[in-house]
C-alpha positions in Angstrom: -4.9 3.8 17.9 -4.0 3.3 14.3 -0.7 1.7 13.5 2.1 3.7 11.9 4.8 2.5 9.5 7.3 3.1 12.4 5.3 0.7 14.6 5.5 -1.9 11.9 9.3 -1.3 11.4 9.8 -1.6 15.2 7.8 -4.9 15.3 9.9 -6.2 12.4 13.1 -5.3 14.3 11.7 -7.1 17.4 11.0 -10.3 15.5 14.2 -12.3 15.0 13.5 -14.7 12.2 11.7 -14.4 8.9 9.1 -17.1 9.7 7.9 -14.9 12.5 7.9 -11.8 10.3 5.9 -13.6 7.6 3.3 -14.6 10.2 3.2 -11.0 11.4 2.7 -9.8 7.8 -0.2 -12.3 7.4 -1.7 -11.1 10.7 -1.6 -7.5 9.4 -3.6 -8.6 6.4 -6.3 -10.0 8.6 -6.9 -6.5 10.0 -7.6 -4.9 6.6 -10.9 -3.0 6.3 -13.5 -5.0 4.4 -13.1 -4.5 0.7 -16.3 -3.8 -1.3 -17.3 -6.7 -3.6 -18.4 -4.2 -6.2 -14.8 -3.0 -6.6 -13.4 -6.5 -7.3 -13.2 -5.6 -11.0 -10.6 -4.9 -13.7 -10.7 -1.2 -13.0 -9.5 -1.7 -9.4 -7.2 -4.7 -10.1 -3.5 -3.9 -9.8 -1.7 -5.0 -13.0 1.7 -6.6 -12.5 0.8 -8.7 -9.4 0.8 -12.5 -9.8 -1.9 -12.7 -7.0 -5.2 -10.8 -7.4 -4.8 -7.4 -5.8 -7.4 -4.7 -5.8 -7.0 -1.1 -4.7 -9.8 1.5 -4.4 -9.4 5.1 -3.5 -11.5 8.0 -2.3 -10.4 11.6 -2.4 -11.2 14.7 -0.3 -12.1 17.9 -2.2 -8.9 19.8 -1.4 -6.4 21.2 -3.9 -4.0 18.6 -2.3 -6.5 15.9 -1.6 -6.3 13.3 1.1 -6.5 9.9 -0.5 -8.0 7.1 1.5 -7.4 3.5 0.2 -8.9 0.2 0.8 -7.2 -2.9 -0.7 -7.4 -6.7 -0.7 -5.7 -9.7 -2.2 -6.6 -13.4 -2.7 -3.2 -14.4 -1.1 -2.5 -14.2 2.6 1.0 -12.8 2.5 0.0 -10.3 -0.2 -2.9 -9.1 1.9 -0.3 -8.4 4.6 1.7 -6.4 2.0 -1.4 -4.5 1.0 -2.0 -3.8 4.7 1.5 -2.3 5.0 0.9 -0.1 1.9 -2.4 1.1 3.5 -0.5 2.1 6.6 2.2 3.8 4.5 -0.1 5.7 2.1 -3.8 5.8 3.1 -5.2 8.9 4.7 -2.3 11.1 3.4 -2.4 14.1 1.1 -1.3 13.4 -2.5 1.8 15.5 -2.0 2.7 13.4 1.2 2.3 10.2 -0.8 4.7 11.4 -3.4 7.2 12.5 -0.6 7.4 8.9 0.8 10.5 7.0 -0.2 9.1 3.5 -0.6 12.5 1.9 -1.3 13.8 3.2 2.1 10.8 1.7 3.9 11.1 -1.7 2.1 14.8 -1.7 3.0 14.1 -1.0 6.7 11.6 -3.8 6.7 14.0 -6.1 4.8 11.3 -6.9 2.4 13.4 -6.0 -0.6 15.6 -9.1 0.1 13.1 -11.5 1.5 10.3 -11.5 -1.0 10.2 -13.6 -4.1 10.9 -11.6 -7.3 7.2 -12.0 -8.3 6.0 -10.6 -4.9 8.6 -7.7 -5.1 7.3 -6.9 -8.6 3.7 -6.9 -7.4 4.6 -4.7 -4.4 6.3 -2.3 -6.8 3.2 -2.4 -9.0 1.0 -1.4 -6.0 3.4 1.4 -5.1 3.5 2.6 -8.7 -0.3 2.6 -8.9 -0.6 4.6 -5.7 2.1 7.1 -6.7 0.8 7.7 -10.2 -2.7 8.2 -8.9 -1.4 10.8 -6.4 0.5 12.5 -9.3 -2.6 12.5 -11.5 -4.8 14.0 -8.8 -2.3 16.8 -8.1 -1.9 17.5 -11.9 -5.7 17.7 -12.2 -6.1 20.0 -9.2 -3.3 22.2 -10.5 -4.9 22.4 -14.0 -8.3 23.4 -12.6 -6.7 26.2 -10.6 -5.1 27.9 -13.6 
């Protein structure tokens, strides 16, 4: 069964110290789907991340398309953060992606206070990229319907 963001939040609550939580985040990164080598390029690289981070999306053909993501990073902890973003956003309709409150999720996980400023900025860059893609997809779908 696929993990949900609520599962991850519950696991975080269960783990007492941040060393264990960091190990858990790294473990999540080990479970990422394989990322295609052909998409390790400038087009798929997330700008604003200190580590190398890549995101690739595929869309369904609906007016409010389902967006599936694969992602990767060259840093273990960041791969784990990518994995959390995949659980949070991948496989959802564009409108659902925009309805997610990422700040609330990061706060529940405590990530907002336990990541370095560079990692926090990179995480926000990932979220920004995913959200702006969802907005663009919806705007395009809306324009083609009128």
